[in-house]
C-alpha positions as CSV (number, residue, x, y, z in Angstrom):
1,M,-75.8,-12.4,-36.2
2,A,-72.1,-13.0,-37.2
3,N,-69.9,-10.1,-37.6
4,L,-70.1,-8.5,-40.8
5,S,-66.5,-9.5,-42.4
6,R,-67.5,-13.2,-41.8
7,R,-71.2,-12.8,-43.1
8,I,-70.5,-11.1,-46.8
9,V,-68.2,-13.4,-49.2
10,P,-66.1,-11.1,-50.9
11,L,-66.9,-10.5,-54.3
12,V,-64.6,-8.1,-55.0
13,L,-61.0,-8.7,-55.6
14,A,-58.4,-5.6,-55.9
15,A,-56.7,-6.0,-59.4
16,A,-53.2,-6.5,-59.4
17,L,-51.2,-3.4,-59.7
18,A,-48.4,-3.5,-62.0
19,C,-46.2,-0.8,-60.8
20,P,-42.5,-0.9,-62.2
21,S,-40.1,-2.1,-60.0
22,L,-36.9,-0.9,-59.4
23,S,-34.9,-4.0,-61.0
24,S,-36.9,-2.5,-64.3
25,A,-34.4,1.0,-63.7
26,A,-30.8,1.5,-64.3
27,T,-28.7,-1.2,-61.7
28,P,-25.9,0.1,-59.9
29,T,-22.6,-1.5,-62.1
30,A,-20.8,-4.0,-59.1
31,K,-17.6,-1.7,-59.4
32,G,-18.3,1.3,-57.6
33,G,-21.4,1.3,-57.5
34,D,-23.6,2.9,-53.7
35,F,-26.9,1.0,-53.3
36,A,-27.7,4.1,-50.9
37,T,-27.3,6.7,-53.3
38,W,-29.0,4.1,-55.6
39,L,-32.1,4.0,-53.5
40,E,-31.9,8.0,-52.7
41,Q,-32.2,8.8,-56.4
42,H,-35.2,6.5,-56.8
43,G,-37.1,7.9,-53.6
44,A,-37.4,4.5,-52.0
45,Y,-36.6,6.8,-48.5
46,D,-37.6,3.5,-46.3
47,A,-34.9,1.4,-47.7
48,L,-32.4,3.6,-47.5
49,D,-33.5,4.4,-43.8
50,I,-32.8,0.7,-43.3
51,E,-29.5,0.8,-45.1
52,L,-28.3,3.8,-43.9
53,S,-29.0,2.0,-40.4
54,E,-26.5,-0.7,-40.9
55,K,-23.7,1.2,-41.9
56,P,-21.9,3.1,-38.7
57,Q,-23.6,5.1,-37.4
58,T,-20.2,8.2,-38.0
59,P,-21.7,11.6,-37.3
60,E,-22.1,11.9,-41.3
61,V,-24.7,9.0,-41.4
62,I,-26.7,10.2,-38.4
63,L,-27.3,13.4,-40.1
64,E,-28.1,12.2,-43.0
65,R,-30.4,9.9,-41.3
66,A,-31.8,12.7,-39.3
67,R,-32.7,14.6,-42.9
68,L,-34.4,11.6,-44.4
69,L,-36.4,11.0,-41.6
70,L,-37.6,14.3,-41.3
71,K,-37.8,14.1,-45.6
72,L,-40.6,11.2,-44.4
73,S,-42.2,13.2,-41.6
74,R,-40.9,11.1,-38.7
75,S,-39.7,13.9,-36.7
76,E,-40.2,11.4,-33.2
77,A,-37.6,9.0,-34.7
78,A,-35.6,12.0,-35.9
79,L,-35.5,13.3,-32.7
80,G,-34.7,10.1,-30.7
81,L,-32.0,9.7,-33.1
82,L,-30.3,12.8,-32.8
83,K,-30.6,12.7,-28.6
84,G,-29.5,9.2,-29.0
85,A,-26.3,10.6,-30.4
86,A,-23.6,12.1,-28.1
87,G,-22.2,15.6,-28.9
88,F,-19.8,15.6,-32.1
89,S,-16.3,16.3,-31.6
90,S,-16.7,18.6,-34.8
91,P,-18.1,22.3,-34.3
92,S,-19.4,22.0,-38.0
93,L,-21.1,18.8,-37.6
94,E,-22.7,19.4,-33.8
95,H,-23.9,22.2,-35.0
96,E,-25.9,20.9,-37.3
97,R,-27.2,18.3,-35.4
98,L,-28.5,20.4,-32.5
99,W,-29.9,22.7,-36.0
100,L,-31.5,19.6,-37.1
101,L,-32.9,18.5,-33.4
102,G,-34.5,21.8,-33.6
103,Q,-36.0,21.2,-36.7
104,A,-37.3,17.8,-35.3
105,A,-38.9,19.1,-32.5
106,R,-40.8,21.7,-34.0
107,Q,-42.1,19.0,-36.6
108,S,-43.1,17.5,-33.8
109,G,-44.8,20.0,-32.1
110,R,-42.6,21.2,-29.5
111,L,-41.4,25.0,-30.4
112,P,-39.9,25.7,-27.1
113,E,-37.9,22.8,-27.2
114,A,-36.8,23.7,-30.6
115,L,-35.9,26.9,-30.1
116,A,-34.0,25.8,-27.4
117,A,-31.8,23.5,-29.3
118,W,-31.4,26.2,-31.9
119,L,-30.5,28.9,-29.3
120,T,-27.4,26.2,-28.4
121,A,-26.3,25.9,-31.9
122,I,-25.8,29.6,-32.4
123,G,-24.9,30.5,-28.9
124,P,-23.7,34.2,-27.8
125,A,-22.3,35.4,-31.3
126,P,-25.4,34.5,-34.2
127,T,-24.2,34.4,-37.4
128,R,-25.6,36.1,-41.0
129,D,-26.3,31.9,-41.8
130,D,-27.6,31.6,-38.7
131,T,-30.3,34.7,-38.6
132,A,-30.8,33.7,-42.5
133,R,-31.7,30.2,-41.3
134,L,-34.4,31.7,-38.2
135,R,-35.9,34.0,-40.7
136,E,-36.6,31.4,-42.7
137,Q,-38.9,29.5,-40.3
138,P,-42.5,29.4,-40.7
139,G,-44.1,32.2,-38.1
140,F,-41.3,33.8,-37.1
141,P,-40.7,35.9,-35.4
142,E,-43.9,36.3,-34.1
143,A,-43.6,32.6,-32.9
144,Y,-40.5,33.2,-32.0
145,E,-41.3,36.0,-29.3
146,D,-43.8,33.7,-28.2
147,V,-41.6,30.9,-26.9
148,C,-39.6,33.9,-25.0
149,R,-43.2,34.6,-23.1
150,I,-43.7,31.3,-22.0
151,W,-39.9,31.1,-20.4
152,L,-40.5,34.7,-18.5
153,W,-44.0,33.7,-18.0
154,E,-42.4,30.2,-16.3
155,K,-39.8,31.9,-15.1
156,E,-42.2,34.2,-13.2
157,Q,-44.1,31.7,-11.6
158,T,-41.2,29.9,-10.0
159,A,-39.8,30.5,-6.6
160,D,-36.8,28.6,-7.0
161,P,-34.0,30.7,-7.5
162,D,-31.9,27.9,-9.3
163,I,-34.6,27.3,-11.7
164,A,-35.2,31.1,-12.0
165,A,-31.3,32.2,-12.5
166,A,-31.1,29.2,-15.3
167,S,-34.5,30.2,-16.8
168,S,-32.6,34.3,-17.0
169,A,-29.5,33.1,-19.0
170,R,-31.9,31.5,-21.2
171,I,-34.1,34.5,-21.9
172,K,-31.3,36.5,-22.1
173,A,-29.9,34.3,-25.1
174,A,-33.2,34.6,-26.7
175,L,-33.2,37.9,-26.7
176,D,-29.9,38.7,-27.8
177,V,-30.3,36.2,-30.8
178,G,-34.0,37.6,-31.5
179,R,-32.8,41.1,-31.7
180,A,-29.6,40.4,-34.1
181,T,-32.0,38.7,-36.1
182,W,-35.2,41.2,-36.5
183,P,-33.4,44.2,-34.9
184,A,-36.1,46.6,-36.0
185,D,-39.0,44.6,-33.8
186,L,-40.1,46.6,-30.6
187,F,-40.8,43.4,-28.7
188,W,-37.3,43.5,-27.7
189,L,-36.8,47.0,-26.4
190,E,-40.0,45.9,-23.9
191,A,-38.9,42.5,-23.0
192,D,-35.2,43.9,-22.0
193,Q,-37.6,46.9,-19.2
194,V,-38.9,43.1,-18.3
195,T,-36.3,41.0,-18.0
196,R,-34.4,44.1,-15.7
197,L,-37.3,43.9,-12.8
198,K,-36.6,43.0,-9.6
199,S,-38.9,41.2,-8.0
200,G,-39.2,43.0,-4.9
201,S,-40.7,41.3,-1.2
202,A,-43.4,43.8,-0.8
203,L,-46.4,44.1,-3.1
204,T,-47.2,47.3,-4.8
205,D,-50.5,49.2,-5.1
206,A,-52.1,49.2,-8.6
207,Q,-55.5,50.7,-9.3
208,A,-57.0,51.3,-12.5
209,S,-57.1,54.7,-14.0
210,H,-60.1,53.9,-15.7
211,G,-62.0,51.1,-14.4
212,L,-63.1,49.6,-10.6
213,R,-60.8,50.6,-7.5
214,V,-60.0,47.6,-5.0
215,T,-60.3,50.1,-1.8
216,D,-58.3,48.7,2.0
217,Q,-62.2,47.2,2.8
218,D,-62.3,45.3,0.1
219,R,-58.8,43.2,0.5
220,E,-60.4,42.9,4.2
221,T,-63.1,41.4,3.2
222,L,-60.7,39.1,1.1
223,V,-58.6,38.2,3.7
224,R,-61.5,37.0,6.1
225,T,-63.1,35.4,3.2
226,L,-59.8,33.2,2.8
227,A,-59.6,32.5,6.4
228,H,-63.4,30.7,5.8
229,A,-61.9,28.8,2.6
230,A,-58.9,27.8,5.1
231,L,-61.3,26.6,7.6
232,G,-63.4,24.5,5.0
233,D,-66.7,27.1,5.9
234,W,-67.2,27.8,2.3
235,R,-70.7,28.9,3.7
236,G,-69.1,31.8,5.6
237,A,-66.4,32.6,3.0
238,R,-69.5,33.3,0.8
239,L,-71.4,35.5,3.3
240,E,-67.9,37.3,3.4
241,L,-68.0,38.1,-0.2
242,D,-71.4,40.3,0.2
243,G,-69.6,43.0,2.0
244,L,-67.6,43.4,-1.2
245,S,-67.9,46.9,-3.2
246,Q,-68.2,45.9,-6.1
247,S,-70.8,43.2,-7.9
248,L,-68.0,42.4,-10.3
249,F,-65.3,41.8,-6.9
250,K,-68.6,39.0,-5.6
251,D,-68.9,37.5,-9.2
252,Y,-64.4,37.1,-9.6
253,W,-64.4,35.2,-6.1
254,N,-67.8,33.6,-5.8
255,I,-65.9,31.9,-9.0
256,F,-63.3,31.2,-7.3
257,L,-65.1,29.7,-4.4
258,G,-66.8,27.6,-6.4
259,S,-64.0,26.4,-8.6
260,L,-62.3,25.3,-5.1
261,Q,-65.5,23.2,-4.1
262,S,-66.6,21.7,-6.9
263,G,-63.8,22.3,-9.5
264,V,-63.1,24.7,-12.4
265,G,-65.8,24.3,-15.2
266,V,-67.0,26.9,-17.7
267,P,-68.3,29.6,-15.9
268,D,-70.5,32.5,-17.1
269,L,-68.0,35.3,-18.3
270,S,-70.5,37.4,-20.1
271,A,-71.0,40.2,-17.2
272,F,-66.8,40.5,-17.0
273,R,-67.2,41.2,-21.0
274,S,-69.4,43.7,-20.9
275,A,-68.8,45.8,-18.3
276,G,-65.0,45.6,-20.3
277,M,-63.7,43.6,-17.7
278,L,-61.8,41.3,-19.8
279,K,-58.6,40.6,-17.4
280,A,-60.9,39.0,-15.0
281,A,-62.6,37.3,-17.9
282,A,-59.5,36.1,-19.5
283,F,-58.2,34.4,-15.8
284,W,-61.3,32.5,-15.5
285,D,-61.2,31.4,-19.0
286,G,-58.0,30.0,-19.3
287,I,-55.4,30.9,-16.9
288,A,-57.3,29.2,-13.7
289,T,-57.6,26.4,-15.5
290,A,-54.0,25.6,-16.7
291,S,-52.8,26.1,-12.5
292,G,-53.8,23.3,-11.8
293,S,-54.1,24.2,-8.1
294,L,-57.8,25.2,-7.8
295,D,-58.7,21.8,-5.8
296,A,-59.8,22.0,-1.8
297,A,-56.8,19.8,-0.6
298,F,-54.4,22.8,-1.4
299,W,-56.8,25.5,0.6
300,K,-58.1,24.0,3.4
301,I,-56.0,22.9,6.7
302,H,-55.7,19.5,7.4
303,A,-57.8,18.2,10.5
304,P,-55.2,17.6,13.7
305,S,-54.4,14.1,14.9
306,L,-56.5,14.3,17.7
307,R,-58.7,11.6,19.7
308,D,-61.6,13.6,19.8
309,W,-60.8,16.1,16.8
310,N,-64.5,15.9,15.7
311,S,-65.9,16.8,19.3
312,V,-63.3,19.8,19.0
313,R,-64.3,21.1,15.6
314,T,-67.9,20.9,16.3
315,R,-66.8,23.9,19.5
316,L,-64.9,25.3,17.2
317,D,-67.7,25.8,14.1
318,L,-70.0,27.3,16.9
319,A,-67.2,29.4,18.4
320,T,-66.3,33.5,18.2
321,P,-62.6,33.6,17.3
322,A,-61.7,34.8,20.9
323,Q,-63.7,31.3,21.7
324,A,-61.5,29.7,19.0
325,K,-58.4,30.5,21.2
326,E,-59.1,29.2,24.0
327,I,-60.5,26.1,22.6
328,L,-57.2,25.8,20.8
329,D,-54.7,26.9,23.3
330,K,-56.1,24.3,25.5
331,E,-55.6,21.7,22.8
332,L,-52.2,22.8,22.7
333,G,-51.4,23.2,26.0
334,S,-51.9,19.4,26.9
335,S,-48.5,17.4,26.7
336,Q,-49.5,14.2,24.5
337,V,-49.3,17.0,21.2
338,D,-46.9,16.0,18.6
339,P,-45.4,19.0,16.6
340,L,-47.3,18.1,13.1
341,T,-50.9,18.4,15.4
342,A,-49.6,21.1,17.0
343,E,-48.7,22.9,13.6
344,R,-52.0,22.4,12.5
345,L,-54.0,23.6,15.8
346,Q,-52.3,26.7,15.5
347,Q,-53.1,26.9,11.3
348,F,-56.7,27.0,12.9
349,G,-55.3,29.4,15.4
350,L,-54.3,32.0,12.4
351,A,-57.6,31.3,10.5
352,F,-59.6,32.4,13.4
353,A,-56.8,35.0,14.3
354,L,-57.6,36.5,10.6
355,L,-61.2,36.6,11.0
356,G,-60.5,38.3,14.4
357,Q,-58.6,40.9,12.6
358,E,-56.3,40.4,15.8
359,T,-53.1,42.0,13.8
360,A,-50.6,41.3,16.9
361,R,-52.1,37.8,16.9
362,V,-51.6,37.0,13.1
363,S,-47.9,38.3,13.2
364,A,-47.3,36.2,16.7
365,L,-48.5,32.7,14.6
366,A,-47.2,33.9,11.2
367,K,-43.7,34.2,13.2
368,E,-44.2,30.7,14.9
369,L,-45.4,28.6,11.8
370,A,-43.4,27.7,8.6
371,P,-44.9,29.7,6.0
372,S,-44.2,27.3,3.4
373,R,-46.5,24.7,5.2
374,L,-49.3,27.0,5.4
375,P,-52.7,26.1,3.0
376,L,-52.6,28.3,0.2
377,S,-55.4,30.1,1.3
378,L,-53.4,31.4,4.6
379,K,-50.3,32.1,2.2
380,L,-52.9,34.4,0.2
381,A,-54.8,36.0,3.6
382,L,-51.2,36.7,4.6
383,S,-50.1,38.3,1.3
384,I,-53.2,40.4,0.7
385,S,-53.1,41.3,4.7
386,R,-49.6,42.3,5.4
387,R,-48.7,43.4,1.8
388,E,-46.0,41.3,0.7
389,S,-45.3,39.1,-2.5
390,P,-46.6,35.5,-2.3
391,R,-42.9,34.5,-2.8
392,G,-41.6,34.8,0.3
393,F,-44.4,31.6,1.3
394,F,-42.9,29.4,-1.1
395,K,-39.7,26.3,-0.8
396,D,-37.2,26.6,-3.5
397,D,-38.1,23.0,-4.6
398,D,-42.0,23.4,-4.0
399,T,-43.8,26.2,-5.9
400,A,-47.1,25.0,-6.2
401,G,-49.6,27.2,-6.5
402,F,-47.2,30.1,-6.4
403,G,-48.5,31.3,-9.9
404,L,-52.2,31.4,-9.5
405,L,-51.3,33.8,-5.9
406,R,-49.4,35.8,-8.2
407,H,-52.7,36.3,-10.3
408,L,-55.2,35.9,-7.5
409,T,-52.9,39.0,-6.0
410,E,-53.8,40.9,-8.7
411,A,-57.2,40.5,-8.7
412,A,-57.1,41.7,-5.1
413,G,-55.7,45.5,-6.5
414,F,-51.7,44.7,-6.7
415,A,-49.1,45.4,-8.8
416,A,-47.9,41.0,-8.5
417,Y,-45.4,41.5,-12.1
418,G,-43.9,45.1,-11.2
419,D,-44.6,47.0,-14.6
420,T,-44.8,44.2,-16.8
421,G,-48.9,44.3,-16.9
422,I,-51.9,47.1,-16.6
423,P,-54.1,46.9,-13.3
424,F,-56.3,44.1,-13.4
425,W,-59.5,46.0,-13.0
426,T,-58.5,48.1,-15.6
427,E,-61.9,48.6,-18.0
428,L,-60.8,47.8,-22.1
429,T,-63.1,48.0,-25.3
430,P,-61.6,45.0,-27.7
431,A,-60.0,47.4,-29.2
432,G,-58.2,48.9,-26.5
433,C,-57.3,45.8,-25.2
434,L,-55.5,44.7,-28.4
435,D,-53.2,48.1,-28.4
436,A,-52.5,47.5,-24.7
437,S,-51.4,44.1,-25.3
438,A,-49.4,45.2,-28.1
439,R,-47.4,48.2,-25.5
440,H,-47.6,45.1,-22.7
441,P,-46.7,42.7,-24.8
442,F,-46.0,40.0,-21.1
443,D,-49.2,40.6,-20.0
444,Q,-50.5,37.4,-19.9
445,C,-54.4,37.6,-19.4
446,L,-54.1,40.6,-21.0
447,L,-52.5,38.9,-24.5
448,L,-55.2,36.0,-23.5
449,A,-58.3,38.3,-23.5
450,A,-56.8,40.0,-27.0
451,L,-56.5,36.6,-28.8
452,T,-59.5,35.4,-27.6
453,D,-61.3,38.9,-29.2
454,S,-59.4,38.0,-32.5
455,W,-60.8,34.4,-32.8
456,D,-64.1,35.1,-32.2
457,G,-64.1,37.9,-34.3
458,S,-61.7,36.5,-37.3
459,P,-60.2,32.8,-36.7
460,S,-57.7,31.8,-38.6
461,P,-54.5,29.5,-38.5
462,A,-51.8,31.6,-37.6
463,L,-54.3,32.6,-34.6
464,A,-54.9,29.5,-33.7
465,R,-51.2,28.2,-34.1
466,R,-50.1,31.4,-31.2
467,L,-53.4,30.2,-29.3
468,G,-52.4,26.7,-29.1
469,L,-49.3,27.2,-28.3
470,L,-49.6,30.1,-25.7
471,F,-53.3,29.0,-23.9
472,P,-54.2,25.3,-24.6
473,G,-56.2,25.2,-21.6
474,S,-58.3,28.0,-22.6
475,R,-61.6,27.7,-24.1
476,A,-60.3,29.6,-26.9
477,G,-56.9,27.5,-26.8
478,A,-58.6,24.0,-26.9
479,A,-60.8,25.6,-30.0
480,A,-57.9,26.8,-31.7
481,L,-56.6,23.2,-31.1
482,V,-59.5,21.7,-32.6
483,S,-59.4,23.4,-35.8
484,L,-55.6,22.8,-36.5
485,A,-56.5,18.9,-36.0
486,A,-59.6,19.2,-38.4
487,D,-57.3,20.8,-40.9
488,A,-54.3,18.1,-40.3
489,G,-56.5,15.7,-40.2
490,K,-58.1,16.8,-44.0
491,A,-54.8,17.3,-45.3
492,G,-53.7,13.7,-44.8
493,E,-51.5,14.8,-41.7
494,I,-52.8,12.3,-39.4
495,S,-49.8,12.2,-36.8
496,T,-49.9,16.2,-36.8
497,S,-53.8,16.0,-36.2
498,A,-53.5,13.8,-33.2
499,A,-50.9,15.8,-31.6
500,Y,-52.9,18.9,-31.3
501,L,-56.3,16.9,-30.5
502,G,-54.2,15.2,-27.5
503,R,-53.5,19.2,-26.5
504,V,-57.5,19.6,-26.0
505,N,-59.5,19.1,-22.5
506,P,-62.5,18.1,-24.0
507,A,-64.2,20.2,-20.6
508,L,-63.5,23.5,-22.3
509,L,-65.3,22.6,-25.3
510,S,-69.1,23.5,-25.5
511,G,-71.3,23.9,-28.7
512,K,-70.1,24.4,-32.1
513,A,-66.4,23.7,-30.7
514,R,-67.1,20.6,-29.0
515,V,-68.8,19.0,-32.6
516,D,-66.1,20.6,-34.2
517,W,-64.3,18.7,-31.9
518,L,-66.0,15.5,-32.3
519,Q,-66.3,15.5,-36.0
520,A,-62.1,16.0,-35.8
521,K,-62.0,13.1,-33.1
522,G,-63.9,10.7,-35.2
523,A,-62.2,11.0,-38.4
524,L,-58.9,10.4,-36.8
525,E,-60.2,7.4,-35.0
526,I,-61.3,6.0,-38.3
527,E,-57.8,6.8,-39.4
528,L,-56.5,5.3,-36.9
529,G,-58.5,1.8,-36.8
530,R,-59.7,2.7,-33.8
531,D,-63.1,1.7,-34.4
532,D,-64.8,1.4,-30.5
533,Q,-63.9,4.8,-30.1
534,A,-64.6,5.9,-33.4
535,L,-68.3,4.0,-32.9
536,A,-68.5,6.3,-29.5
537,T,-67.7,9.5,-30.9
538,Y,-69.4,9.1,-33.8
539,T,-72.7,8.1,-32.0
540,E,-72.2,11.6,-29.5
541,L,-71.8,13.7,-33.0
542,Y,-75.0,11.8,-34.3
543,T,-77.2,13.0,-31.5
544,T,-75.8,16.7,-31.3
545,D,-75.7,17.4,-34.6
546,R,-76.2,14.8,-37.5
547,S,-75.3,17.5,-39.9
548,R,-71.6,17.4,-39.5
549,L,-71.5,13.7,-40.7
550,S,-71.3,13.7,-44.3
551,A,-72.9,10.4,-45.6
552,P,-70.3,8.4,-45.8
553,Q,-69.2,8.9,-42.5
554,R,-73.0,8.1,-41.3
555,I,-72.7,4.8,-43.8
556,K,-69.4,4.0,-42.0
557,L,-71.2,4.9,-38.4
558,A,-74.2,2.5,-39.3
559,L,-71.3,-0.2,-40.3
560,L,-69.2,-0.3,-36.8
561,A,-72.7,-0.2,-35.2
562,E,-73.4,-3.2,-37.4
563,A,-70.5,-5.1,-37.0
564,R,-71.1,-4.7,-33.2
565,N,-74.3,-6.3,-33.2
566,K,-75.7,-2.8,-32.5
567,L,-78.3,-2.8,-35.1
568,D,-81.5,-0.9,-34.4
569,F,-78.7,2.0,-34.2
570,S,-77.9,1.1,-37.3
571,R,-81.1,0.8,-38.9
572,V,-82.1,4.2,-37.3
573,V,-79.2,6.0,-39.5
574,L,-79.5,4.3,-42.4
575,E,-83.8,4.9,-42.3
576,D,-82.6,8.8,-41.3
577,L,-80.1,8.8,-44.1
578,W,-82.6,6.9,-47.0
579,K,-85.9,9.4,-45.7
580,D,-82.9,12.5,-47.4
581,K,-81.6,10.0,-50.7
582,N,-82.4,12.8,-52.8
583,S,-79.3,14.6,-51.6
584,L,-77.6,11.8,-52.1
585,T,-74.9,10.6,-55.0
586,T,-76.6,7.4,-56.7
587,A,-73.4,5.3,-55.1
588,E,-74.6,6.4,-52.0
589,Q,-78.6,5.5,-52.8
590,A,-77.2,2.1,-53.4
591,E,-75.0,1.6,-50.9
592,T,-77.1,3.4,-48.1
593,L,-80.2,0.9,-49.1
594,F,-77.8,-2.4,-49.3
595,W,-77.0,-2.0,-45.8
596,L,-80.5,-1.4,-44.6
597,A,-81.1,-4.9,-46.1
598,E,-78.0,-6.0,-44.5
599,V,-79.4,-4.7,-41.2
600,A,-83.3,-6.4,-41.9
601,D,-81.5,-9.4,-42.6
602,G,-79.4,-9.8,-39.8
603,Q,-82.9,-8.7,-37.4
604,G,-84.5,-11.5,-39.0
605,R,-87.2,-9.3,-40.9
606,T,-86.2,-11.6,-44.0
607,D,-88.8,-10.3,-46.7
608,E,-88.1,-6.6,-46.1
609,A,-84.1,-7.3,-46.8
610,L,-85.1,-9.6,-49.7
611,H,-87.2,-6.5,-50.8
612,D,-84.3,-4.0,-50.7
613,Y,-81.8,-6.2,-51.9
614,L,-83.7,-6.3,-55.2
615,Q,-84.5,-2.8,-55.2
616,V,-80.9,-2.3,-55.0
617,A,-80.4,-4.8,-58.4
618,W,-83.3,-3.2,-60.3
619,S,-82.9,1.1,-59.6
620,Y,-79.3,0.9,-59.6
621,P,-77.7,-1.5,-62.3
622,Q,-75.1,2.0,-63.3
623,E,-74.1,0.6,-60.0
624,N,-72.5,-2.7,-60.8
625,I,-70.8,-3.5,-57.5
626,W,-74.1,-2.7,-54.9
627,E,-76.0,-4.0,-58.0
628,L,-73.9,-7.5,-58.0
629,T,-73.9,-8.4,-54.8
630,A,-77.3,-7.2,-53.9
631,L,-78.5,-9.2,-56.5
632,Y,-75.9,-12.5,-54.9
633,R,-77.4,-11.6,-51.3
634,A,-80.9,-12.5,-52.6
635,A,-80.1,-15.6,-54.3
636,Q,-78.5,-16.6,-50.9
637,I,-81.8,-16.2,-49.3
638,Y,-83.5,-17.6,-51.8
639,E,-81.5,-20.9,-51.2
640,R,-81.9,-20.0,-47.5
641,T,-85.8,-20.4,-47.9
642,D,-85.8,-23.6,-50.8
643,R,-86.6,-20.6,-53.6
644,L,-83.8,-22.7,-55.7
645,D,-84.9,-21.6,-59.3
646,L,-85.2,-17.9,-58.3
647,A,-82.0,-18.6,-56.3
648,R,-80.3,-19.9,-59.7
649,E,-82.0,-17.3,-61.7
650,L,-80.0,-14.9,-59.9
651,L,-76.8,-16.4,-59.4
652,G,-77.0,-16.8,-63.1
653,M,-77.4,-13.1,-64.1
654,V,-74.4,-12.4,-61.7
655,I,-72.2,-14.8,-63.6
656,K,-73.8,-13.0,-67.0
657,N,-72.9,-9.6,-65.6
658,S,-70.2,-9.5,-63.3
659,D,-66.6,-8.6,-65.5
660,R,-64.9,-9.7,-62.4
661,K,-63.3,-13.4,-61.9
662,S,-63.6,-13.6,-58.4
663,Q,-67.3,-12.9,-58.0
664,R,-68.2,-14.9,-61.0
665,D,-66.2,-18.4,-59.3
666,Q,-68.3,-17.3,-56.2
667,A,-71.6,-17.1,-58.1
668,E,-70.7,-20.5,-59.5
669,Q,-69.8,-22.1,-56.1
670,L,-73.2,-21.4,-55.0
671,L,-74.8,-22.6,-58.1
672,Q,-72.7,-26.1,-58.3
673,Q,-74.2,-26.2,-54.4
674,I,-78.0,-25.6,-55.1
675,D,-77.1,-28.1,-58.2
676,A,-76.0,-30.5,-55.6
677,R,-78.6,-30.3,-53.0
678,S,-81.2,-30.5,-56.1
679,K,-79.8,-33.5,-57.0
680,A,-79.7,-35.0,-53.5
681,E,-83.4,-33.8,-53.0
682,K,-84.7,-35.1,-55.7
683,A,-82.9,-38.7,-55.4
684,R,-85.0,-38.9,-51.5
685,P,-88.3,-40.4,-51.8
686,A,-90.9,-38.5,-50.7
687,P,-93.1,-38.3,-47.5
688,G,-95.2,-41.4,-47.2
689,S,-94.1,-43.1,-50.2
690,T,-92.7,-46.6,-50.4
691,G,-91.3,-45.6,-53.7
692,A,-93.5,-47.5,-55.8
693,A,-95.5,-45.1,-58.3
694,G,-98.8,-44.5,-58.2
695,T,-98.6,-45.1,-54.2
696,G,-97.3,-41.7,-53.0
697,W,-99.8,-39.2,-51.6
698,T,-101.2,-36.6,-54.3
699,Y,-103.6,-34.8,-52.2
700,P,-104.0,-33.7,-48.2
701,F,-107.5,-35.5,-48.7
């Protein structure tokens, strides 16, 4: 069947809209007139941007264009313009360029970039005007403080001293300006204490006064578990976990092993939450998924380049730690072993030494091996067994996995972040979590747990923005971004809605949150004209929860399917809608029945199509557009099936009742074609006739 746009002759042309032209307004005088000023007076901002772009690009013109683009909500264009402009020589103009740059970045959803621009503009000594402008920013100081948190977390999760130093300078500037702007806020006092902490090379014990205690035996079990993981022995690793003292420890590290084997999914965290282990739940709910390092390739020792490695590996799998040492020493003694192969064989030796708890051999191999080249499993195992900070196992230019190991050492009962947080296995109530987070604002897992509990209990746009900024990779953060996208879409802010949805990881969504995402995504795709994607999205939404689709959206879904020749599905959607016709407006009833007729016609069910078209015309005369279009389509069927008199009658009704010239013209054109066809048929001799009167066939017998 031909596409709808080609099959239905348009019957309605948009009426010409009379609008006052700019020429009807006051015309600038030729002498002393300014076209740009005149355009601005009349709100012709798009034309004004073109006019300004053709002028010499002085700092003043660039700033004026940037303000104009921001007024037009074209933040990306403003950002590009301001970034492309070299620093202005005038301090006041450069200050304004940076301030506008920050506004454009924030309007584009890049709050950290916005704050960085504003801090550069303000410098070390904020003026009264600077602090006033910051106070006027929506969501400040909370959003300002959240950016400080992000920067501190980034600094704490890098082992590169140069990056850490640059981050420290930026954080200090942010804290100084924040303190000057909101001096009564206690956040700055806590932040000062955190920034003064020096990261030592040793891990310190951090046991919960009210919660679960990680014993030395638990840590030894974890070291052996990690050694098995380094060898790729997942069964052995899981068997080791049976030796942990607490069932929740087993649950936590089993999720860890499962993530290495098959990727991070959405684990069941109810046991942690019911036991008050909210930091553990928060870690697997959002911190781990954002790390990007939970991939077995980062945790397993790579196979050495030995010709008979498969045979060697088989023997190692069956060997005790002592036997493994003999096998590996023999391979290392070969004169044909290259340095990389030797390194990997020694890494296998280290894993077996950890399994055998051979302290002296572990120390010897750890000295021989480059710590930065170890798989993450061995880095973490050595960190726990020797109580060393993970920082020493990473090179300055390669810190992938460092942040994740910091969190995992916390789960092993150490203070990975100094005094910035509470012990990992502290038992907390939701209310206690909120209080603890207020006292320890830089504890990442604690803050996520507090925000998640607040979101689950009483979601709000302000809370959604915080979760979306701080924890987009969490379940609550993804749901918050979907909520923001839906609100922006309803407000007509399409680019903002797209920006929010672009940060969502659909794999984190389930239940209501996923349905919300499908609804917001489908609406955005319709707005952007992405019909193929919209069809797929709305089809999934219809299958999952059709009640989320309004009547107009269901009709749109049916039309998208019909246009792609998916007539059976289109019919199902429309018939389902028609069953509940009493809940529809008369306009929606008429439209639904009309499209049911269209689908029937497309599937060759001509009689059914004709019936539905005529029912539209008879039942909904008040819906003029659908009544007359249905009459026209019925007339086409009658013409196609040689019932020309009926076709004429229906077309006459269209011509008589239409108040639109385009409709009358279309109907008259078809009527003329029918009349011409009738004349031609009358002039043609009947079958079997010689043309003489009385010689034709009157009866069959």
